[in-house]
C-alpha positions as CSV (number, residue, x, y, z in Angstrom):
1,X,-14.6,-7.6,-3.4
2,X,-11.9,-6.3,-5.9
3,X,-11.3,-7.4,-9.4
4,X,-9.6,-10.6,-10.4
5,X,-5.8,-10.1,-10.4
6,X,-3.7,-11.8,-13.1
7,X,0.1,-11.7,-12.9
8,X,2.5,-11.8,-15.9
9,X,5.9,-13.6,-15.8
10,X,7.9,-10.4,-14.9
11,X,5.5,-9.7,-12.0
12,X,5.9,-13.3,-10.8
13,X,9.7,-13.0,-10.9
14,X,9.6,-9.9,-8.8
15,X,7.2,-11.5,-6.3
16,X,9.5,-14.6,-6.1
17,X,12.6,-12.4,-5.5
18,X,10.8,-10.4,-2.8
19,X,9.8,-13.6,-1.0
20,X,13.3,-15.1,-1.3
21,X,15.0,-12.0,0.1
22,X,12.5,-11.2,2.9
23,X,11.5,-14.8,3.8
24,X,8.0,-13.4,4.3
25,X,4.6,-14.3,2.8
26,X,3.5,-12.0,0.0
27,X,-0.2,-11.4,-0.7
28,X,0.0,-9.1,-3.7
29,X,2.3,-6.9,-5.7
30,X,1.7,-4.0,-8.1
31,X,3.7,-1.2,-9.9
32,X,2.4,2.2,-8.8
33,X,3.2,4.6,-11.6
34,X,1.6,7.6,-9.8
35,X,4.0,7.2,-6.8
36,X,6.8,5.8,-9.0
37,X,7.4,2.8,-6.8
38,X,6.7,-0.9,-6.5
39,X,4.2,-1.8,-3.8
40,X,4.4,-5.2,-2.0
41,X,1.4,-6.2,0.1
42,X,2.5,-8.8,2.7
43,X,0.2,-11.1,4.7
44,X,-0.9,-9.9,8.2
45,X,1.8,-10.2,10.8
46,X,4.6,-10.4,8.2
47,X,5.6,-6.7,8.0
48,X,8.5,-6.7,10.4
49,X,9.9,-9.9,8.8
50,X,9.6,-8.3,5.3
51,X,11.3,-5.0,6.4
52,X,14.2,-6.8,8.1
53,X,16.3,-5.5,10.9
54,X,16.9,-1.8,10.3
55,X,15.0,-2.1,7.0
56,X,17.9,-4.0,5.5
57,X,15.5,-5.9,3.2
58,X,14.1,-2.7,1.8
59,X,17.6,-1.5,0.8
60,X,18.4,-4.9,-0.8
61,X,15.1,-4.8,-2.8
62,X,15.5,-1.2,-3.9
63,X,19.0,-2.1,-5.2
64,X,17.8,-5.3,-6.9
65,X,14.8,-3.5,-8.6
66,X,16.6,-0.1,-9.0
67,X,13.3,1.4,-7.9
68,X,11.7,2.8,-4.7
69,X,9.5,0.2,-3.0
70,X,6.8,0.3,-0.3
71,X,5.9,-2.6,1.9
72,X,2.3,-2.6,3.3
73,X,0.8,-5.1,5.7
74,X,-2.6,-6.4,4.6
75,X,-5.6,-6.4,6.9
76,X,-9.1,-7.8,6.4
77,X,-10.3,-4.7,8.2
78,X,-10.7,-1.8,5.7
79,X,-9.9,0.9,8.2
80,X,-6.7,-0.8,9.3
81,X,-5.6,-1.4,5.8
82,X,-6.2,2.2,4.8
83,X,-4.0,3.3,7.7
84,X,-1.3,0.8,6.6
85,X,-1.5,2.2,3.0
86,X,-1.2,5.8,4.2
87,X,1.8,5.1,6.5
88,X,4.1,6.9,7.2
89,X,1.5,9.7,7.1
90,X,-0.2,10.1,10.5
91,X,-3.9,9.4,9.9
92,X,-6.0,10.5,12.9
93,X,-9.2,8.6,12.2
94,X,-10.7,6.5,9.4
95,X,-14.5,5.9,9.3
96,X,-16.6,4.0,6.8
97,X,-20.2,4.7,6.0
98,X,-21.7,2.5,3.2
99,X,-19.0,2.5,0.5
100,X,-17.6,5.9,1.4
101,X,-14.5,6.1,3.5
102,X,-13.5,9.3,5.4
103,X,-10.0,9.9,6.6
104,X,-9.3,12.5,9.3
105,X,-5.7,13.9,9.4
106,X,-3.7,15.5,12.1
107,X,-2.4,18.6,10.2
108,X,-2.7,20.4,6.9
109,X,0.6,19.1,5.5
110,X,-0.7,15.5,6.0
111,X,-3.9,16.4,4.2
112,X,-2.0,17.9,1.3
113,X,0.2,14.8,1.0
114,X,-2.8,12.4,1.2
115,X,-4.7,14.3,-1.5
116,X,-1.8,15.3,-3.7
117,X,-1.9,17.6,-6.7
118,X,-5.3,17.5,-8.5
119,X,-6.3,14.7,-6.0
120,X,-3.9,12.4,-7.7
121,X,-2.7,10.6,-4.6
122,X,-6.2,10.2,-3.2
123,X,-7.6,8.7,-6.5
124,X,-4.5,6.4,-6.7
125,X,-5.2,5.2,-3.1
126,X,-8.8,4.5,-4.0
127,X,-7.7,2.4,-7.0
128,X,-5.2,0.4,-4.9
129,X,-7.8,-0.1,-2.1
130,X,-10.4,-1.3,-4.6
131,X,-8.1,-4.3,-5.4
132,X,-9.3,-5.8,-2.0
133,X,-12.4,-3.8,-0.8
134,X,-15.6,-2.6,-2.4
135,X,-15.1,1.2,-1.9
136,X,-16.8,3.9,-3.9
137,X,-14.9,6.9,-2.7
138,X,-12.3,8.0,-0.2
139,X,-12.5,11.5,1.3
140,X,-10.0,13.5,3.4
141,X,-11.4,16.0,5.9
């Protein structure tokens, strides 16, 4: 399992504001400096509630934090969670063998966006996934 997560006061305030605006259950929150956005991980089944009708909650939260945000639905299933983290990119297939995860994409543009310049996006996704799952490496083919 991932490392123990400790929240500071500022993080707790952001999490509290998120829950009060969306009325959804939050599992985790972290600041993603690589993607320059705040990432909120909601409990399974809470995504649509968190987004709100027409993504109204996303707009409210972005205005409140003055930052871009991403809301991801948690899943105990590694494959499903990786697909959720990659969204809105279309991931064709995700397979896991031992601690190595392979992502198959639909087109070269998706592959480029998943990997990023100097594999920055891919290494960032690995770091974020490791908060919850024991993953050694993520590959895109």
